[in-house]
Rosetta silent file (secondary structure, phi, psi, omega in degrees, C-alpha in Angstrom):
SEQUENCE: TPAAAAAIVQPRQTKGGIIISPATLLYPPYTAASHNPVFAIQTQKYLDTDVRATGRSRFSLRMGGRFGIVRWPSAEDPERGVQVDFEAGYTGLFDLENHTDNLGYDGIYGFQVSWTATRDLALRLRTFHASSHLGDEYMEESERVRIGYTREGIAIGASWEPAPDWRTYIEGGYAIPPGDKPFIEHLHAQCGLEYFAPPTFCNNTLGWYAATDITTYEENDWSA
SCORE:     score description
SCORE:     0.000 S_00000001
   1 L     0.000  161.676 -178.859  -15.076   -6.063  -32.633 S_00000001
   2 H   -57.681  -39.132 -176.640  -12.891   -8.680  -30.918 S_00000001
   3 H   -70.734  -36.252  177.053   -9.754   -7.087  -32.406 S_00000001
   4 H   -69.742  -37.362  178.863  -10.734   -3.597  -31.111 S_00000001
   5 H   -66.961  -36.585  176.082  -11.513   -4.996  -27.662 S_00000001
   6 H   -63.368  -35.982 -179.585   -8.086   -6.726  -27.543 S_00000001
   7 H   -66.199  -31.341 -176.509   -6.452   -3.479  -28.454 S_00000001
   8 H   -74.304  -45.134 -169.615   -8.170   -1.778  -25.475 S_00000001
   9 H   -86.928  -19.383 -177.853   -7.250   -4.327  -22.788 S_00000001
  10 L   -89.163  142.300  176.211   -3.691   -5.071  -23.977 S_00000001
  11 L   -67.750  151.696 -174.999   -0.798   -2.800  -22.983 S_00000001
  12 E   -96.855  128.212 -179.249    0.745   -0.971  -25.954 S_00000001
  13 E  -110.469  127.286 -179.681    4.392   -1.850  -26.811 S_00000001
  14 L   -83.462  174.162 -176.297    6.404    0.556  -28.918 S_00000001
  15 L   -65.641  -28.107 -179.059    8.948   -0.323  -31.521 S_00000001
  16 L   -82.012    4.523  179.839   11.761    0.286  -29.003 S_00000001
  17 L    89.204   -0.204  176.314   10.318   -2.298  -26.675 S_00000001
  18 L   -75.105  134.087  176.140    8.834    0.148  -24.142 S_00000001
  19 E  -102.632  123.068  178.281    5.482   -0.961  -22.788 S_00000001
  20 E   -92.300  135.017 -178.986    2.984    1.847  -22.108 S_00000001
  21 L    52.299   63.480 -179.384    0.513    1.239  -19.336 S_00000001
  22 L   -63.822  142.705 -176.648    1.736   -2.304  -18.440 S_00000001
  23 L   -76.091  -12.304 -177.981   -0.938   -4.655  -17.169 S_00000001
  24 L  -125.517  168.707  178.140    1.157   -6.068  -14.284 S_00000001
  25 L  -110.359  137.303  177.008    3.382   -4.738  -11.548 S_00000001
  26 L   -77.321  -29.756  179.293    7.062   -5.693  -11.186 S_00000001
  27 L  -123.491   93.443 -178.493    6.808   -4.861   -7.427 S_00000001
  28 L   -61.783  149.963  175.092    3.441   -6.000   -5.994 S_00000001
  29 L   -60.395  156.025  174.864    1.792   -4.149   -3.080 S_00000001
  30 L   -77.663  117.721 -168.806    2.199   -5.407    0.476 S_00000001
  31 L   -64.713  -35.875 -175.835   -0.961   -7.373    1.098 S_00000001
  32 L   -99.826    2.009 -177.477   -1.331   -6.722    4.886 S_00000001
  33 L   -66.542  138.129 -178.938   -0.030   -3.166    4.975 S_00000001
  34 L   -71.463  -20.142  178.502   -2.539   -0.748    6.508 S_00000001
  35 L  -107.692   24.802  176.847   -1.712    1.881    3.947 S_00000001
  36 L   -70.847  120.458 -177.775   -1.840   -0.403    0.969 S_00000001
  37 L   -74.930   92.347 -175.641   -3.823    1.370   -1.852 S_00000001
  38 L  -138.242  172.250  168.536   -6.471   -1.272   -2.614 S_00000001
  39 L   -97.834  120.739 -175.772  -10.287   -1.640   -2.716 S_00000001
  40 E  -159.082  149.588  169.061  -11.297   -3.460    0.452 S_00000001
  41 E  -122.079  126.591 -175.306  -13.967   -3.609    3.196 S_00000001
  42 E  -137.650  148.603  163.448  -12.685   -4.889    6.562 S_00000001
  43 E  -102.900  136.223 -173.149  -13.813   -5.385   10.125 S_00000001
  44 E  -128.358  141.109  175.699  -10.988   -4.887   12.603 S_00000001
  45 E  -120.586  118.754 -179.979  -10.519   -5.941   16.281 S_00000001
  46 L   -96.742  134.082  177.797   -7.931   -4.088   18.291 S_00000001
  47 L   -75.776  -29.619 -178.941   -6.409   -5.833   21.396 S_00000001
  48 L  -154.689  142.921  177.352   -5.483   -2.444   22.824 S_00000001
  49 L  -151.169  141.659 -177.667   -6.061    1.182   21.956 S_00000001
  50 L  -117.620   20.717  177.037   -5.270    4.476   23.616 S_00000001
  51 L   -81.685  121.187 -175.669   -7.379    6.614   21.204 S_00000001
  52 L   -62.752  140.358  176.597   -9.828    8.567   23.380 S_00000001
  53 L    59.178   36.704  175.676  -13.581    7.903   23.054 S_00000001
  54 L  -133.015  154.788  173.470  -13.219    4.918   20.764 S_00000001
  55 L   -91.884 -172.867 -178.338  -13.917    1.194   21.011 S_00000001
  56 L  -100.877   -5.958  176.142  -11.867   -1.783   19.978 S_00000001
  57 E  -106.109  129.697 -177.613  -14.146   -2.865   17.057 S_00000001
  58 E  -140.182  165.788 -179.083  -13.862   -0.870   13.880 S_00000001
  59 E  -120.571  132.490 -178.883  -14.838   -0.802   10.264 S_00000001
  60 E  -124.277  136.671  176.606  -12.450    0.131    7.525 S_00000001
  61 E  -122.245  123.620 -174.339  -13.233    1.225    4.009 S_00000001
  62 E  -127.696  136.730 -179.434  -10.281    1.387    1.579 S_00000001
  63 E  -137.405  142.060  174.674  -10.208    2.601   -2.033 S_00000001
  64 E   144.409 -173.356  179.480   -7.310    3.064   -4.445 S_00000001
  65 E  -179.730  171.660  174.715   -4.694    1.264   -6.447 S_00000001
  66 E  -116.052  131.735 -168.036   -1.323    1.208   -8.068 S_00000001
  67 E  -126.171  127.940  178.380   -1.083    1.724  -11.776 S_00000001
  68 E   -76.905  137.263 -174.191    1.725    1.050  -14.186 S_00000001
  69 E  -102.013  -54.649 -176.986    2.791    4.024  -16.349 S_00000001
  70 E  -153.087  148.196  178.086    5.642    2.703  -18.454 S_00000001
  71 E  -135.153  138.290  169.347    8.001   -0.339  -18.486 S_00000001
  72 E  -104.423   93.480 -171.717   11.382   -0.982  -20.035 S_00000001
  73 E   -75.987  155.380  173.613   11.296   -4.794  -20.223 S_00000001
  74 L   -70.521  144.933  179.922   14.192   -7.139  -20.208 S_00000001
  75 L   -63.370  -30.667 -177.637   15.051   -8.721  -23.580 S_00000001
  76 L   -82.877  -27.089 -175.628   14.983  -12.162  -21.981 S_00000001
  77 L  -153.734  120.904  179.574   11.727  -11.847  -20.021 S_00000001
  78 L   -67.746  -17.433  177.111    8.960   -9.251  -20.371 S_00000001
  79 L   -88.533   13.211  173.413    8.032   -9.688  -16.669 S_00000001
  80 L  -123.809  160.451 -179.937   11.502   -8.368  -15.766 S_00000001
  81 E   136.449 -155.369 -179.460   12.883   -4.869  -16.259 S_00000001
  82 E  -120.253  137.026 -174.927   12.332   -1.369  -14.949 S_00000001
  83 E  -141.968  147.686  174.405    8.901    0.135  -14.437 S_00000001
  84 E  -115.173  130.292 -177.323    7.399    3.438  -13.199 S_00000001
  85 E  -127.035  159.500  173.310    4.083    3.321  -11.300 S_00000001
  86 E  -127.216  142.098 -179.888    1.731    5.770   -9.690 S_00000001
  87 E  -132.458  149.787  177.579   -0.379    4.988   -6.606 S_00000001
  88 E  -153.982  141.732  179.951   -3.246    6.705   -4.829 S_00000001
  89 E  -160.729  165.252  177.286   -5.557    5.581   -2.048 S_00000001
  90 E  -132.422  135.284  174.006   -8.006    6.413    0.711 S_00000001
  91 E  -130.245  115.581  177.315   -8.505    4.638    4.008 S_00000001
  92 E  -103.986  140.243 -179.029  -11.476    5.504    6.248 S_00000001
  93 E  -120.863  131.466 -173.862  -11.899    4.208    9.767 S_00000001
  94 E  -128.828  141.405 -176.068  -15.265    3.915   11.517 S_00000001
  95 E   -88.511  120.844  179.523  -16.088    3.005   15.169 S_00000001
  96 L   -84.272  -27.129 -174.396  -18.480    0.065   15.506 S_00000001
  97 L   -82.218  -48.693 -176.256  -18.878    0.139   19.309 S_00000001
  98 L   -92.431    5.573  176.602  -19.613    3.884   19.797 S_00000001
  99 L    54.610   30.255  175.047  -21.437    4.324   16.541 S_00000001
 100 L   -75.831  132.058 -172.071  -19.190    7.235   15.659 S_00000001
 101 L   -60.895  -45.901 -178.323  -19.767    7.891   11.971 S_00000001
 102 L  -156.705  118.705  176.536  -16.093    8.346   11.083 S_00000001
 103 L   -70.577  -40.106  179.641  -12.973    8.423   13.253 S_00000001
 104 E   170.428  177.708 -177.357  -10.817    9.672   10.461 S_00000001
 105 E  -147.606  153.554  178.780   -9.321    8.997    7.091 S_00000001
 106 E  -117.289  138.411  171.972   -5.911    8.907    5.468 S_00000001
 107 E  -117.554  135.103  179.749   -5.152   10.010    1.904 S_00000001
 108 E  -134.901  150.965  170.876   -2.026    8.774    0.127 S_00000001
 109 E  -158.716  159.647  178.176   -0.280    9.136   -3.197 S_00000001
 110 E   178.138 -178.938  176.320    3.133    8.693   -4.670 S_00000001
 111 E  -126.690  155.472  173.069    5.302    7.362   -7.495 S_00000001
 112 E  -144.144  149.084  171.894    7.685    4.416   -7.554 S_00000001
 113 E  -114.517  123.002 -178.609   10.442    3.009   -9.794 S_00000001
 114 E  -117.782  149.688 -177.899   10.755   -0.747   -9.535 S_00000001
 115 E  -137.137  121.531  175.284   13.380   -3.132  -10.857 S_00000001
 116 E   -92.645  103.001  178.420   13.240   -6.943  -11.050 S_00000001
 117 L   -69.445  -38.041  170.923   16.855   -8.111  -10.778 S_00000001
 118 L  -139.860  179.499  175.981   15.658  -11.756  -11.068 S_00000001
 119 L   -59.250  -29.546 -176.456   12.373  -13.554  -11.131 S_00000001
 120 L   -99.393  -16.084 -174.772   12.548  -13.837   -7.327 S_00000001
 121 E  -118.806  129.110  175.015   14.087  -10.481   -6.330 S_00000001
 122 E  -130.447  143.629  178.570   12.528   -7.076   -6.860 S_00000001
 123 E  -125.086  155.592  175.821   13.698   -3.616   -5.653 S_00000001
 124 E  -149.321  153.193  171.566   11.896   -0.289   -5.565 S_00000001
 125 E  -127.801  126.211 -173.235   12.495    3.375   -4.812 S_00000001
 126 E  -135.676  151.074  167.917    9.337    5.365   -4.108 S_00000001
 127 E  -101.974  145.444 -178.201    8.147    8.802   -3.116 S_00000001
 128 E  -139.296  150.463  174.315    5.170    9.089   -0.709 S_00000001
 129 E  -135.886  125.913  178.271    2.716   11.609    0.555 S_00000001
 130 E  -136.717  125.088  176.452    0.334   10.617    3.472 S_00000001
 131 E  -127.395  136.268 -177.154   -2.015   13.006    5.219 S_00000001
 132 E  -110.717  142.871 -174.005   -4.355   12.160    8.089 S_00000001
 133 E  -136.041  143.345  175.642   -7.678   13.767    8.922 S_00000001
 134 E   -88.682  145.314  171.562  -10.194   13.451   11.827 S_00000001
 135 L   -67.830  145.404 -178.896  -13.874   12.825   11.140 S_00000001
 136 H   -60.875  -45.360 -174.775  -16.252   15.698   11.867 S_00000001
 137 H   -70.323  -36.584  177.403  -18.521   13.661   14.129 S_00000001
 138 H   -64.719  -42.125  179.810  -15.579   12.206   16.066 S_00000001
 139 H   -60.538  -42.063 -179.319  -14.146   15.698   16.543 S_00000001
 140 H   -72.517  -37.405 -179.168  -17.513   16.908   17.971 S_00000001
 141 H   -70.530  -39.215 -173.066  -17.961   13.836   20.220 S_00000001
 142 H   -99.804   -8.719 -176.760  -14.450   13.851   21.612 S_00000001
 143 L    60.673   30.244  177.765  -13.650   17.560   21.461 S_00000001
 144 L   -87.161  152.932  179.549  -10.417   16.682   19.641 S_00000001
 145 L  -120.622  136.755  179.956   -8.697   19.095   17.263 S_00000001
 146 L   -69.078  138.763  178.443   -6.825   17.965   14.099 S_00000001
 147 L   -99.531    3.125  179.168   -3.067   18.634   14.321 S_00000001
 148 L    67.022   58.162  179.067   -2.351   18.595   10.585 S_00000001
 149 E   -84.362  117.219 -178.087   -0.367   15.391   10.251 S_00000001
 150 E  -138.696  131.339  175.842    1.380   14.977    6.923 S_00000001
 151 E  -119.595  131.200  173.704    4.341   12.699    5.977 S_00000001
 152 E  -135.858  144.045  178.139    6.298   13.138    2.739 S_00000001
 153 E   170.914 -155.105 -175.096    9.569   11.514    1.786 S_00000001
 154 E  -129.984  157.883  178.211   11.254    8.626    0.089 S_00000001
 155 E  -149.247  150.399  178.356   11.575    4.850    0.798 S_00000001
 156 E  -121.439  130.003  177.918   13.639    1.955   -0.484 S_00000001
 157 E  -134.760  161.479  177.655   12.288   -1.616   -0.433 S_00000001
 158 E  -134.740  134.025 -179.614   13.250   -5.164   -1.401 S_00000001
 159 E  -124.460  134.025 -173.757   10.932   -8.066   -2.157 S_00000001
 160 E  -136.669  132.605  178.351   12.066  -11.689   -2.263 S_00000001
 161 L  -110.398   95.907 -172.664   10.223  -14.860   -3.157 S_00000001
 162 L   -78.456  -15.124  179.418   12.305  -17.676   -1.608 S_00000001
 163 L  -152.263  162.207  176.591    9.891  -20.415   -2.636 S_00000001
 164 L   -58.032  134.488 -179.883    6.767  -20.781   -4.774 S_00000001
 165 L    74.071    1.656  176.333    3.760  -18.997   -3.171 S_00000001
 166 E  -113.871  147.104  176.941    5.931  -17.383   -0.541 S_00000001
 167 E  -147.678  141.614  171.941    7.121  -13.729   -0.299 S_00000001
 168 E  -133.815  156.935 -178.717    8.987  -11.637    2.212 S_00000001
 169 E  -154.614  161.440  178.973    9.993   -7.989    2.063 S_00000001
 170 E  -147.024  143.504 -178.798   11.729   -5.210    3.986 S_00000001
 171 E  -149.709  147.353  174.098   11.625   -1.434    3.525 S_00000001
 172 E  -132.039  145.559 -176.374   12.978    1.677    5.109 S_00000001
 173 E  -136.849  154.678  178.423   11.857    5.270    4.642 S_00000001
 174 E  -130.176  121.382  179.237   12.859    8.872    5.438 S_00000001
 175 E   -95.078  147.374  175.761   10.247   11.622    5.886 S_00000001
 176 L  -108.901   94.439 -175.261   10.817   15.303    5.464 S_00000001
 177 L   -66.714  146.591  170.642    8.653   16.968    8.154 S_00000001
 178 L   -60.985  151.613 -173.537    7.156   20.375    7.532 S_00000001
 179 L   -61.448  -25.419 -177.842    8.971   23.108    9.425 S_00000001
 180 L   -99.870   17.665  179.869    6.040   23.708   11.759 S_00000001
 181 L  -126.719   69.540 -177.500    5.563   19.968   12.687 S_00000001
 182 L   -67.233  -14.507  179.787    8.514   19.110   14.991 S_00000001
 183 L   -76.714   -8.534  179.212    6.643   16.072   16.355 S_00000001
 184 L   -92.286  114.636  179.557    7.062   14.243   13.039 S_00000001
 185 L   -86.994  166.435 -168.480   10.254   12.250   13.123 S_00000001
 186 L   -78.720  -43.510 -160.579   12.200   11.223   10.049 S_00000001
 187 E   -98.676  148.532  167.661   12.509    7.374    9.953 S_00000001
 188 E  -147.225  157.415  179.897   10.148    4.431    9.541 S_00000001
 189 E  -137.611  153.596 -175.841   10.760    0.728    8.832 S_00000001
 190 E  -151.371  144.312  176.805    8.541   -2.063    7.506 S_00000001
 191 E  -154.254  160.102 -177.750    8.749   -5.779    6.932 S_00000001
 192 E  -167.803  169.331 -179.572    6.377   -8.634    6.193 S_00000001
 193 E  -140.039  135.918 -176.846    5.705  -12.239    5.143 S_00000001
 194 E  -132.593  148.979  173.326    3.044  -13.555    2.743 S_00000001
 195 E  -139.648  128.965  176.920    1.807  -16.917    1.607 S_00000001
 196 E  -119.190  114.171  178.816   -0.707  -17.436   -1.265 S_00000001
 197 L   -71.800  147.912  173.730   -2.149  -20.927   -1.584 S_00000001
 198 L   -59.939  146.468  177.879   -2.890  -22.183   -5.109 S_00000001
 199 L   -56.642  125.293  178.913   -6.500  -21.681   -6.185 S_00000001
 200 L  -133.623   -0.603  178.668   -8.568  -24.760   -5.119 S_00000001
 201 E  -108.164  154.443  174.141  -12.162  -23.389   -4.786 S_00000001
 202 L    55.238   56.233 -179.073  -14.826  -22.641   -7.369 S_00000001
 203 L    58.743   41.356  177.493  -13.150  -24.628  -10.137 S_00000001
 204 L    62.586   33.025  175.777   -9.705  -23.463   -9.133 S_00000001
 205 L  -103.787  -23.264 -177.728  -10.565  -19.835   -9.420 S_00000001
 206 E  -125.061  148.244  176.738  -10.354  -18.827   -5.726 S_00000001
 207 L  -140.390 -170.024  179.935   -7.815  -19.551   -2.970 S_00000001
 208 L  -125.921  162.798 -178.886   -6.752  -18.389    0.464 S_00000001
 209 E  -149.383  158.491  175.369   -3.749  -16.450    1.721 S_00000001
 210 E  -128.701  136.497 -179.410   -2.047  -15.472    4.975 S_00000001
 211 E  -150.931  146.631  173.444   -0.033  -12.221    5.416 S_00000001
 212 E  -134.595  146.076  176.352    1.551  -10.191    8.186 S_00000001
 213 E  -136.904  136.199  175.606    3.029   -6.745    8.201 S_00000001
 214 E  -121.924  123.999  179.015    5.037   -4.886   10.825 S_00000001
 215 E  -129.248  133.179 -178.610    5.567   -1.171   10.542 S_00000001
 216 E  -131.183  154.432 -175.050    7.315    1.002   13.053 S_00000001
 217 E  -130.931  145.980 -178.854    8.019    4.764   13.259 S_00000001
 218 H   -63.921  -38.847 -174.967   10.713    6.675   14.954 S_00000001
 219 H   -73.649  -12.023  173.514    8.223    9.160   16.490 S_00000001
 220 H  -102.213   21.872 -176.365    6.453    6.240   18.220 S_00000001
 221 L    53.245   36.576  174.473    9.757    5.049   19.740 S_00000001
 222 L    62.314   24.680  173.432    9.780    2.163   17.244 S_00000001
 223 L   -66.987  125.495  179.271    6.632    0.531   18.754 S_00000001
 224 L   -69.420    0.000    0.000    5.425   -2.144   16.314 S_00000001
């Protein structure tokens, strides 16, 4: 029935005001980030690469998402408050020039606690786990051996919307390297800028956007 369908798609709010499985995120994902857990198919062109036995044209398959677990909404605005989310994702990279089936893939997961101080400013504290793996075909073709790269740690981020349709953010993180991986350094930093145009296509249901993300790691000498 319509009432039953509405009960399924609507988040459940308890008597104390807590929202279970909220339908929206207080701290949206970074649109252009390479490790953003989303569903996407991309073709990529690299200006420069030092990865042995690979070309500059690649294909990326991404799967995953971020899901709200519980929200403690503000009394003044249900889209403000404190929320706990879980995220998980997969990113696979394929070489289009050398027809290598799979260069490698990353698996990520973590939790975050987000807080919207105002409608324009949001903060988050998150834990992260990211592990990288080489593709079997690529390992056979290039004679490379996986080094067991895994990053785990915490990060703090801030997101600000200075004007309608605009968003900027900054984030810093600290990884705790495994004892047998001295090549993994602790720090990383991230920032970005996004613009989402109002929907103007297909009866105002589709629009366009522009986004950039810059991520740097201490172990790469902060190369962007």
